[in-house]
N, C-alpha and C positions, 0 to 999 in steps of 0.2 A: 159361881163367881164369875166374873168377866175376866176375858183372856185378854192381854197386852202384847203388843210387838215387843220383843227383846233386842238390844242394841247389837249389830254385828259389823264386821269391816266389809268393805264392797267387795273384797276378794272372794269371800266366802259364797257369795251368789255365783261369780264366774265360776268357780270349782266345782261346784254342785251343777251348774247348768253343762259343763264341758266334761262331766264324766263319760268317758266311752262307752261304759255298760248302761247309763241311763240314756244315752243318744241311741245306742243300738235297739233299745226297746221302743223309743219315740218312733224311729224308722219304721220299725216291725208293725206298729199300729196303722201306719199308712193314712193317718188323719191329719198330719199337719197340711193345711192349706186345701183341704178337701171339701167339697160341697156341703152346705146344710144338710142336716138328716133328721127325720121325724123322731128317731129314738132319743137322739140326745136332747133335742127340744122337749119330749116328754118328762125326761128325768129334769131338766131344769124346771119345768113348769111345775113339777111335783114338789122340787125344794121351796121354789117361791110359795105355792099354795100352802104346805105344810108350816111353814115358819111365818105365814101371813107377811109377805114382804114384796114390793112391787117389781123389783129386779132381782133377776138370779143368772148367773153366766157360768158356761162350762169353758175353760181354758185350757190350752197346751203349750207347752214351752220346749223349743228345742234350744241350741245354745246361742242363737241370736234373736229369736223372735217370742213374742206371747201372740198365740193365734186364738180369737174368740170363735170357738167351734158352735157355741149355742147361746142364744141371748134372749132372755124374756124381760119385757119392760123397757127395752130402749130400742129407738129405731136407728136404722141405717148404719148400725156397729158390727152385725153378724158378720163373719168372714173376714174382719180387719186384724191386720198383724200390727204389732209395735214392739219397740225395743222392750226386753225384759225389765228395765231399770224405771220404766214409767208406769209399772203396774203394782198395785198394791200386793197382787198375788205372788209377787217376787219373795216376800217375807215368808209365804207357805210353802214355797219350793225350797227357799234357803235354809229355814228352819227345821223343815221335815215334819211339822204338827200344825194343828190348827191354828188359827189367828181370828180374835173377835175384839172389835173396837168399837167402843159407844159413840165417840166422836173423833173423826179422823182429824178435824181442824185443831185438837189439842195435842196433836203429837207432831213435832217438827219434821221428823223423817216422812210421815205420811202426809203432811200439810203440803209438801214441796210437788207432790205427784197430782197433777192438775186434772187429769182424765175424770176421775170419779166426781170431783167438785165442778167440773165443767157441765155435768150433767144434774148438778143439785144433789148429788148423793154424799152423805157426811158420815153415816155409821155402815161398817163393814163386818162380815163373817165369812170366814174361807177355811177350807180344809182341803188337804191333798189328795189327788186320785191317784193311787199307788197300784202299779202292775209291776209283777215279778220283781217286786222289793224295790223298786224304783219310782220316785214321783215323778209322774210325765205330765201332769198339770193339776188343777184345783176346780174345785165346786165353790162358789162364792155367791152370797146374796147381800143386798144392799137397801138400806132405807134413805129415806130424804129427811127424816128426823132423827134426832139422838135417840138411840136405843141401847138399853142394857142387856147384853145377849146371857143367857142362862147356860148352866152347863147341859140341861136337857136341848137347849137349842142347838149347841155344838154337836152333841151326841146324834141327834137327829139328822143334822147336814152330814156328820160321817157315815151314817147309815147309807143316805142316797149316794154320797161318794163311792162307797164300797160296791153299791150297786151298779154305777157306770163302771167302775173298775172292772168288775166281773164282764160286762158287755165288751169293755175294750180287751180283756183278756182271752175272750173267745175269738176275738178277731185276730189277735196275736198269735193264736193257737193254730188257727186257719192258715195263717200267713206261712207260720212255720212248718204246718203239713204241706202247703204247697212248694216251699222251698226244699223241703226234704224229698219229695217226690221230684222237684226237679234235679236235685243232686243225683239221686238214684238214677234218673232217666239220662243225665249228663254223663254219669259214669258208665253207664251202659252202652251209651254211645260211643265213648272214648275206648271202652273194651273191645265193641265190634270193629272200631278202627284198627286197633292194635291187631286183631285177630285176622283181619282182612289184608294186612300188611300194606295198609295205607301209608302215603308218606308221612314221617314222623312230624313235619310242620304240621298237616292236617290234624293229628293227635294232641300235639301241644297246643294249637289254636283252641281246639274245643275245649282243654282244661282249662285255659285262661279265661275264655268265655263263661264256663261254670261259675268260676269265682266272680266275674262281673255281674252275673246272673244275681248269685247271692248276695252281693252289694253292690249296687250300680254306681255308687260314688266312688269306686275304685276303678283304678287303671292298671292291668297286668301286663307282665313280660315273663318270659323264660328264656334266660341264657344259658347257653350250653358250655361246658368247660372243656379245653382241649388239655388232656392231661399231661401231655408232651412240652407244649409251648407254655401251659399255665396261662392261657388267654382264654376270655369269654367272647362267644359269638352268638349272635342273634337265633333263637329258636322259633319264638312266636310273640308278637307283640301287637293284636289287633287294633287296640284302641289308643296306641301311644304314636306321637307324631313321629314318621319316617325318619326325619332329620335327626330327631333325638336319639333313636335307636341304632342310627347310623355311627353317632359318635361313640357309643359304647362297643362298636365291632373290633375286636381284636384287642382289647385292653388287658393288660397284664394284671393279674389279681395280686393282691397285696393287703397288709393290715389296714391301709387307710385309703383304700379305693373305693369310695361311696359305700353303701349298704351291700350292693351284690358282690362287688369285687372282694370286700371284706368278710362276707358270708361263705364265699366260695373258698378264700383261703383258710379260714378256721373250720370250716365245715359245720358252723353254729349259726342259730338265728340273730340275725343283727337288725335292729329296730331303730330308725331314725325319725322320731315323731316329729321333729321341727327340724328339716334340712338347713335352714339358716343357722341354727344354734349348733350344728354338728360338726366339729373338726374333720371327720372322715370325708365331707363332702368339700373343703376348702378348694381341691383342685378342680372341683366338676361342679360347683354352684352356679356358675353363669349358665351352664345347660339347663339345670331346672328352673332357674328364674325365667330363661326364655319361653319355657311352655307352662308356666305357674304352678309348676310342681312342687308343694310343700312338704310332705312326707313320704317316706318309703319304708316298707318294712320287707326284709329279703330273709328268706327262708331257703336252706340248702337243699337241694333234690339229691337223696343217696342212693347208691346201689346196694343190691343185696349184701355185699360185703362190707358195707359201711363206707366206701369210696365216694368222693364227692362227683357228681354226674354235671351239675349245673345249678341254678338258684332260680327262685321264683322273686320277682320284685313286684311289689304291690305299691302303687302310688295313688296318692290324694291330693286333691287341690286345696287342702286346709291341713294345719298341722292337727294330728291327732294318733291315738295308740290303738292297736287291735284290742278286741276284748277276746274273752277266752274262747267264745264262738268263732270269732275270726280265726284265732290261731288253730283250732281244731280242724276247720275246715280247709284251711291252707294246708295244713300237716297232710291231710289225707289226699288233697289234690297233688301235693309233692309226691306222695307214695304213688299214684296213679301215674303221673309224669315218668317217675324213675322206671316203673314198669314199661312204658313206651319206649324209653331211650335205651334202656338195656335190651329191649327185644329188637330195636333198630340196630345197635351196635352188633348183636349176634348175627343178625341177617346180614349185615355189611360184611362182617368176618367170614361168613359163609358163602358169600357172593365172591368175595375177594379170592378165597381158596378155590371156589369153582372156575374162576375166571383168570388165576394166575399161576404162572409156573413156581412151584416150591423151591426149586433149587436158584433160580435166578431172579424172581420176584416180577419177572417180566410177564405180560399179558399172554395168556395161552392162546391156543388155536380157537377155543369158542369165542373169547373176546375179540380175537384178531378178526374172524369172520364178520362179527357184528359191526365193529369199527370200520372195516373195509366195506362194507355194504352202506353203512351212513356217509362215507367220503365218497362213493361213487353216487350216490343220491344227489349230494351236494354239488359234485362236479357236474351232473346232468343240469342241475337248476342254474348254475352259473355259467356253465359252457367252458369250463377251465379243464386244465390236463391235470392228471395224478400219476404217480408212479409206484408200482410195487417192485420190491427188491428182495430177491430170495438168495440168502447167504448160506453156505454149506462150508463147514470147517474141513479141510481136507484130509488131516491126518489123525482125528480123534481116536478112530478104531486102533491106529497103532499104539497111541498113549495109553489107552485102556489096556491093551494086551500087554505092553512092556512094563507099565510103570504102576498098573491099578486102576480102578474105578475113582478112587479118592482123587487121584492127581488129575484124573479125567474131568472129575467135577470141578475142581478148582479151575482147570483151562477153562471150562464153559462158563463159569462164573466171571471169569475175568475177560473173556470174550464176550459176553453179554453187556459188560460195563464200557467196553471200547466200541462196540457197536452203537450203543445208546448216545456215545460221546459224539458220534459223527453226524448226528441228524439235527435238525431244528427243534426248538421247543414247538408242540403241537403235533409234531409226525409221531406215529405208532410205530415201537419196535416190539416184536413179540418173539417168544420162542415157539416155533413150530412144531418141534417134536426132535428127539435125538441131539444131534449136532447143527440143528436148522434153525435159523432165524429170519424173519422177515419184517421188512420195513414198508410202511406206508407212507408216503410223503405227497401232500395235496399241494395244488397250485404250482406245480414245477413244469419246466420243458425237458426236453429229452437231455440237453446240455447239463442242466443242473442235477438229472437225475444221474447222469455218468459222473458227475463231479462226487456225488454223495457214494456212489459204489467205489470209487477210486479210494475214498478215504477208509471205507470199512476194509478194503484190501490192506492197504498199508497198516490201518490200526491194529487189525488182527495179526497182521504179519511180525508187528512189535510185542506180540504178548510174550512173556517173560519165558525163557528156554527152561526145558523139564528134562530131569535126567542127567547122567553124566555124559550122554552124547550130546548134549545142547539141542535136543528134539524141539523145534518151535513150529506150532500150527500155522497154516495159512487158510486163506478162504477163496471160494469161488462163488461169483456173485452173478445171479440173472436179473435182468431188469427189464420190464415192461411198462412202457409209457401209453398211458390212455386218455385219448382226446374226448372231451364231454361226457366222460363217465360211460362210455357206451361199451358196456361190459359187465359180465356177471362176476360176482366176488370169486366163485370157485374157477371159473374160466380164468380169469386175471391171474390167480396163484399159480394155476396150471401152466399158462404160458410162461410166466417168470420162472416157474421149476424146469421147463423145458430150455430156457435160455440160460439157467445156472448150469445145467449137464454139459450145454454146449461149453461153457467155459471150462469144465471140469475135464471135458474131452480134450481140451488144448493143453492140459497140462496144469490146470488150476493155478491160484494165486493172481487171478484177473476177474475181469467182469465183461460180459457179454450181453447184448440187447436182443430181445425176442420182439415179437408182435403182439398187439392188443388181442386180435382174433385169430382163432385156428381155423384152417379151411374146413375141419370137421365139425365146426358148431351147429348143431341140429336145429330143427324149427321151432322145438320148445324154447331154446336159448333166443332165437331170433326174436320170437313172440315176447318172451320177458323183456328183453332189452328194449323192444320198440314200444311195449305198452308202458313203460316208465314215463315216457314223454308224449303218449299221444293225446293226453288231455290238454296239455299246454299247446301242442301242435292243431289242436281244433280237429283231430279226427273222431272224436267221439260224437255220436248224437242220440237222440232220444226217439222213439217212435211210441205210440199208443195203440193199444188193442182193444176194443169196445167190450163192456160187460152189460148183459142184458137182463132184465127181470123176466123169469119164465111165466108169470102170472099175467103180464101185459104185453112181453114182447118188446119193451121199450129198452133204450139204452140208460143205463142208470150209473155207469161208472166206466173206468178205464184201468188198464194195467200198463204202466210205464215200464219198457224195454229199452236196454241199451244195446246199441251197435256200432261197430267199430270198422272203419275202412282204412287201410294203410296205404301210402303210395306204393309201395313195394310189394308187400305181402297180399293185398287186396283185401277182400271184405273177409274178416277173421269172425267166425261164429262165436256166440257167447258161450256155447258148450265148451268150446278150445279155451278162449283166453279168460273166462271168469276163475274157473278153477287155479290157473296160474297166478292170477290176481289175489285170490285169496292165500295161495302159499306163499307169496312175496310179501303180502301186507300191502299191495297197491290197492285193495280193494276198499280199504279205509277211505282214502281220498277220493276213490270214484264213486263209492256209496254216497259220501257227502254231496259231492256235486251232482249227482242222480236226484237226491232228494232237495236240494235248492233248485235244480232246473224243472224237475216234474211238478212241484208244488207252483213255482211262478208260472209255467204253462197251463197248469189245470185251472188257475185262479183266472188266467186270460180267457181260456176257453169257456170258463162259467160266465165271465162279463159279457163275451161276445155273443153267447147264444141263450142266455137266461136259464140254462139248465143245470142245476145244482149236481153235477155228476162228482162221484167218489174218485179218489186216485188210491190205486194198489201199486206198493213198491215191495220189491224183494230185498230181503235183509240176510246178510249170512251169519252163521254163528259167530265168525271172528268180528264181524261189526257190532254185534251185541255186547260182545265183552270189552269194546275197546272204550277207555275213559271218555272219549269226546264225542261218542255217538248220540248221547241223549241231547248234548248242547247242538249237535248237527240238526237232529229234528226239529227242536225248539226253534232254533235260527231260521230253518227252512219255513216253519209254520209262521213265524214272526214277521219275517220278511215278505213273505207272499200274501200274508193274511187269510190264507187257507185255514177253515174251521179245523180244529184237531178230530172231531167226528167224521170229518170227511176223508181222513187219512186212514188208509188199510194197510198195515205191515205185514207182509207175507213172511213166514219163517218156517223152515224145515223141520221134521220132526227131530232130527239130531240135535238141533238147539236146545230142544226141551229133555232130551235123556240125560239124566244126572246133571241137570244145569248147575253150573258154579255160582257163587254169589253175586258176580258181576252181572252174569246174564239174568238170573232172577230178579235183582234190582232193576235192570233195565226194562224187563218185561212188567214189573208192576208199576215203574215210573209212566211208562207209557200207555197203561190202562189209566193211572190217575190222571193222565192229561186228557183222556177222553179219546185216544188214539184205538182204532179197532185192530184187533191180531186175528190171524186167518192163518191155519196151518195147511202149508202148501204141499203138493204131491202126495197127499194123504194115501196110505196104502203100500208105498214103494220101501218104507224104512220099517220101524218098529212100531207099528200103530198099536194101540191098545185103548180099550174102554177108559181104564184109569187115567189115561194121559188127557183123554176129553173132559173126564170128570174133575181133576184135580187142577189142570192148568187153565188160567184166565184167558181163554181164546174164546172169539164169537162165531168161527166159522171153520170150515174145511174146505179144500180144494181137492175133488178126486182126481187122482192121476189119469192124465191121457191114456196111458197104458190099458186101463180098464175100459174107458170110452172107446177104444179103437176098436173092440170085437164085438160092440153092441149093434143091432139086437140079437145077432145069431148066436154069440158065445154065450150059453146059459150059463157058466161060471161066472164070467164077469158079471152078467146080470143080477146074478144072486148075490154077489159081493156087493155091488152098487146098492141093491134095494136094502141089503142089511146095513150098511153104512148110513144112508138115509134115514133110515128107521132109528137107528141108535143116536145119531146127531141131533135129530128133531126131538128125540125122548130128553136130550139134555139141553135142550134149548139152543141149539148152534145151527147156524144158516149152511147151506152145501151149495158150493158152486162146482159145476161140471166143465172140465176144460177139455180143449181138443176135439170140439163138435164140428164135424166135416160133413155130416150127411142130414137131410130131413128126417131119415129113420131114426138116426140116433136121437135128433132133438125131439121127436115125439116121445120116443122110449122113455128118455130121461124126463121128461116134462109128466108122464104119467106116473113116474116112480115118486114125483114130488120134489125134484131138485128147485131150488130156490133161483140160482143164477146161472147164466150160460155164457160161455166164452168158446171161441174157436174160429177156424177158417170161414165156417158157414155164415157166422154173423159179421164177420170182417177181419180182414188179416191186419197185421201191425201196419200201421200208417202214420205219416206225419199227423202232427196236431192239428194242423191247418186242414188237412182232409177230414178228420174227425169233426172238426166244427162244421164243415158243411155238410156231413152226414147228419149232424144233430139238428141243423137249421131245416132239413128237409121235414122233419117233424113227423117221419113215417116210421111205423114199427119195423123193428129188424125181422120178425118172423109175426106170422099171425098166432 
């Protein structure tokens, strides 16, 4: 029997097309707007051939378009999109069943659709393509003559449509599998970040990106809740405009504060599928209009105890509701975000406890030295003056002995508040221990420091009297003023302590000023202080020592070495200042400078001589662990244009022993870039075969202490021979350093060493001198 279209209200089509679950399936097919494919053309051709029709089409529908995926029998329309209301197939999608019309011209609703008639098509039969229970498109055939369709015709058409649906279902399943794998990978990355104590923002950003990968039409944000102030603050919003996020910062949550403020207030999911129609957005709609945000789904992020930690906000550029798949994915992401937030809060609490005094709440000794070190560094860079004040309560022991420690603790708490009230915002007040407090005041002169000290003396003297005898504590304050930050943190505190005792010796309840530098400051302190500004003062420079191939005797590379000449201390050897730089953290800035400078000089050397020499740079374990190290390497290579495989990073064995995640990551990243890794000073530490086997290194350098005794020292010779054999068996190249005689050179060459370095080949020299040596074109040794 013939199938005829049923009459329906136009809203029915809109409701079907905009069904979120159906649209989710359409999106997962990945076929809307995709290129023509032979697989779908075959199915369309099969339908046309089986039903003996000149035209067959495979169409897909989202909420705004009909897309002609495959067309047989019509020229120039494949890949075309059109509004759904202009397609006869809309009746198939809206009705959810097959449709067969002998003559479309006889039906007013079909006759108005000009597309088929324009191509001379008057008879139509179509059936839905159903995937995961939703009609994503249709398969239809058309005739240019009136045709009465039979039930067999429609049944056959439905069979082909089912085959097409199976093809699409496989693609959806594959896409879902990729998405699931992506989710697992994303959650693994997030858990790795959490385990590595990465900044909370990095973890939350990764969570948001995992949702945006799941559905690229969404833009996500995490807002963190301040449980005391009941305000929300930006956690991560990688795809939202910064100006929009800025307007959310510090909003007080409430029952009508958009979606996220309301979700945080109630601790429940709040969905705004159409922001324009949602009264919760009345006060904030101007913000969303500015950026074209039409819907927002907010999900609370809960802690283990059910407390609200923050919210997820997922925005879309069109009004829409989440599918159940969206809801489940976002809930899972919220759980992961909750883990990250609670981990960070626990870490912050532990850090606070470790760095603050439990009695007064002030920074403790550990945090004090950290802040003082940073303040001194800022003073050195800016050339300003800072002051360190050491305050001691004069009669606290008497209070403890006569009135008890509970009263003494109350005196300490009140004194801490009074000292803190005497300083400027940004100054540091710390409890140094017992009855001692320290103030660090930046960018002050001696007079201002004296004013602060007088305030402290007066304020502590006004502390409430204790006991029947009206015992009132006083304070002795020592002040040291440090110009240009030219002091060590410990030395500055020591000098302020000395000044405090001078005030105490004069009866207390007063302040005295000390000197920034003590006469007994040793050479190590002098070096540490001078080293901090050496780079800015231009006192550091690089030299290059040549490296040659044993097989040819030709120079193939160089090692960059750092040298320092101080105007007062004179030439300071690297064996003396490098360990100090590593201990104080100066090595990070020095190392980054060495990378930039040596890469640039090596490229200039290569350009001037036409010799593609390699560059070796020493890197300390501390540098490997520093978060900015990899960026420093990449920046140096990018700026200089030195190929990564021409850079050799020399590391010590201690850097590899029990290497932490940061070190392992740095080593792996260097290898991924193509940078070569060489184990320096091999044999002086904890050398082992397993280290050579398991670590991703390209070569080793035999320490000069073994080379020095050759060829006479049989033990050294046996060790070197064993090391060379072992390294070669594992595919590693061997460099012998410290070669100073032709006998050593001949002996090492006979053992099979690959590269040679030492005074015999060339002492460390300016890069220009090495260029001249390379220009001579002669072998370094026969």
